[in-house]
N, C-alpha and C positions, 0 to 999 in steps of 0.2 A: 311417401314418408319412410324414413329410415327408422329401424329399431335396433338398439344396442342394449338389450335388457340386462345382460351380465355385467357390462361396463357400468350401467346405472346402479347396480347393487354393490359395486366395489367399495371397500372401506377406505377412508381417508388416510389411515396410518401406514399404508403399504404401497408406495408408488410403483415398485417393481411388479407387484401383482396386478395393479391397475393397467400397467403397460402391456403385460402379457395377455390379459383378458381382452383389452381393446384391440391389439394386433390380431388376435384370433378371430374376433367378431368382424373386424374390418376385412380380413382375408375372405370371409364367407359372403360379403356383400357383392352384388353385381357391380362391375366397374362402371356401368352406365349411370349408377346412382351417385357417382362422385363427380366433381367438377374438373375432371381430367382434361377434357377438350378445351375448356376455357383457360386452363393453367399451362397449356403448351407454350413453348418458346421457339421450337425448331421445326416440328413436323406439321402435317396438316390433318392427320387422323390419329387420335389417341388409341393406344392398345392397353387393355386392362390386364392382360396376362403378365405375370411376373411383377405385380404391384407389391411394393414394400413400403413400410412406414417407419418413421422415426418420431417418437414423442418428444416434443421440444419443451412442453410445459403442461401442467394440469392443475385444476382447482376443483375441489369437491366441497359442496355445502349441502344443506338439507334438501334443497329443491332441484339441484342440477349438478352435472359434471361438465366441466369445460376442458377440452383437450385441444392444444395447438400441436399440429403434426406436420411433418414434412413428408410428402408422398413422392416416391421414386417410381417412375414408370417409363414406358417406351412409346414412341410415336413413329409414324412413317410419313414420308412425303409420297402421297398417292399419285401415280401416273395413270396413264390410260390402260396399262397392262396389255398393250398391243405387242406383237412380235418384234416390231422395230422400234419400240419405245426405248430411248437411251437412258431413261431415268431408272437407276437401280432401286430396288425396294429394300433399303437399309434401315435398320432400326436406329432411331435417334434417342439418346438418353434425355429424359425430362425430369424436372423437379418443380414442385409447387408446394406452397404452404397453405394449410386450411385450418379452420377452427370448427370443431364439433361442439355443439351444445346439446347435452343429453339430459332429458327430464327424468327426475327421480320420483317415484320408484319405477315407473313403467318402461322407460327406455326409449320413448319417442325422441328422435334426434334430428337436428338440423345441421347442415354443413355449409360453410361458405368459404369461398376462395379469398385468401388474404392478399393484399397488394404486395407485389415484389419490390424490393429495394433497387433492383437493377434495371 
């Protein structure tokens, strides 16, 4: 279970503050807690380092905070890592959209991968 307690306490009237708090809490989460592997389009293994987010939209009411976000991350095409393996280990740029539903006031959160349009 994910917890984003500071995001859950954000006030509805200040979207810039909500975005800053959410991004800070997201950066502190283990990448394995996010659906990066399922959201890949190019690689075979998602890398959680250098994860960044863009808030696309948010809604706050008395019981929850909903945030739709685009996640930017990298993946690699994993080879056998043998000496004569011709597959280079290059990072591939990845992007997926997710929705976070964060319960108020405690901050218990669920995240789900949104379907891509492409």
